[in-house]
N, C-alpha and C positions, 0 to 999 in steps of 0.2 A: 394644564387647564385647571381653572378653580374647582374645588371641589374634591380633586383627587387628593388620596392620603398621601402624606409625605413618604418619600421613597418609592411611589408607585411609578411603573414604567410610563414614560411619554406616550401619548396617543400615536398610532402608526398610521391614521387616516383621518381625513375630515371631510366625509362623504355626506353627512347630513346633520340637521340639527332641530331641535324642538319635536313637532309631532312627525316630521319625516324620519328622524331618527328612530322614533317608536316603530314605524313602519318597516324601516331597514332591519332592525332587531328580529322582526316578525319574519320577513321574507328571505333575509340572508342565508340562513341554513338550507332552506329548501332549494334555493338558487344554486347554492354551492354543491349540492348533492347532484343537481342536474348538469353541472359542468359551466356555470356562470359565476361571475363575480360582479359586485355593485361597485359602480364607478362613482354615482351620485344619486341621491333621492331629494327631491325638491318638492314642496307643497307651496303653490302660489295662486293668487287671486282670492277675491272675496265672494263674489256672487255664486259663482259655481267654480270651486277651487279646481286646479289642475294638479294631479299627483304625477309627477315625471319620474321614473326610474330609469336610470342610465346604466346600462350592464353591457358586460363584454364577455367573451368566451375565456375560460381558464387557459386554454390551449392557444391563445392570442391570434386564432383565426378570425377572419372577418365576420362580424355578425350579418346573418341573412334576415330576410323578411321572415322566413320560417322560425329563425331563433327567437326573433321578437314576438312572434305569434305564440310560441311555446312558453316563453317567460310571461307573456300577458295572461294566457290562460291559468297558469299555476299562481300567479300573484292574485288575479281576480278571485280564484277560489278561496284562497287564504284570506283576502280581505272580506269576502262575503261572510266568512265564519267568525272570524275575530272582530270585525267592524270597528277598527281604531279611529276612523274618521267620521264624525257626525254629519249627516245631511248627505246631499248628492255631490259627487265630484267626477272629474274626467281622469281616466287613467291613461297615461301616455308611457309607452316603452320606447327606449331609443338606445342607439349605439353611440359611443363617444365622439365618432367622426374623426377626422384627421387633426383638426386643430383642438384637440380635446382638453378637458380640465385635468389638471394634475392634482389628485385629492388624496393619494395615498404615498407615504414616504418612499416606497420603492418606485413609484412612477418617476421620481428625480434621478434614480440610478437608470431604470429602465429606458428612458429617453434621453439620456446623456449624449450631447453633441448637437442637440438641436436648440433652436431659439425659443424661449419662453419669456412670459411676463409673469411677475410675482408681485402681489400686494400683501403688506404686513398689516396686522391689526394695530400695531404702534410703530412709531418712526424708529429706524435704526440708522445711526450716524446722520440724523436729520431727514431721512427719506422713508416713504412708506412703498413707493413703486419702483421696481427694479426690472429691467429688461436686459437679457443677454443670452449667451449659450450656457446650457446646462453642463456642469462638469461632474455631476453625480453627487454623492453624499460624504459627510465626514462626521462621525459621531452621530449627534441629533441634530445636525444641520445640513441644509442644501448648499451646494456649491454653485457659484453663478459666474461666468466671465462676462463683465460689463465693459463699456468702452473706457471706464475709470480703472479697470483692474478687477481681480478676482474679489469675490465676496462670499462670506459663509453666513447664512441667515438661518437662524433657528426654526425648525419645522413647526414648533409650537406657537411661533408667531405668525405663520402663513395664514392669511385670511382668505386669498383665493390665488390660483395659478393656473396658467393654461399654456399650451403649445401655440406658437405662432405660425401662421401659414406661410410657409416659405418654399421657395423652388426646390430646396434640399429635401424638406418634409414632403412635398407632393411627389418628388422622385422616389423617396423611400416607399411610399405608400404604393406608388405604381409599380414598384419592383416586387409586390407581394410581400414585403417585409412589415406590413401593417403598422407603418409609421415609427418603428423602433429600430434600434441599431443592430445590425448582424454582427455577432463578436468575432467573426473570422475574417 
């Protein structure tokens, strides 16, 4: 990313930007202490903005309504004290769902074997959009098996990525595997 010192480690996640990144920096340590991890933070809308915080449990168990309520109470308290967003806004806490966004580098390893769509910030081999089966990671790149063959896409160029809703993904989620591969 631009602005990083030469020799600095590449970012390992793309969970937020702008004012949402400020909110993430503020709430992430408390969420981690409670056993949750941020998947994505977005601030959208003009008249009455919506601050969406997508979180999941660190133990990869499904997020319950109680989990979302617990996260909401903690985040609300922190935002009331720090007040990083001017004016009124709506706070929304959600879980990533089955066809979740892939925002962290380790997501591409965790969900290897499932279908995904990846969009890059700049074209790679003349394309910005790729679709295929995740093969994991290699170095600082994500690996994807497309209909044209295997491609390696630098994580630094990923603009957005998400799992695609397939029968295989639904079956894995229905088996209590939380949409991720069971290594055995």
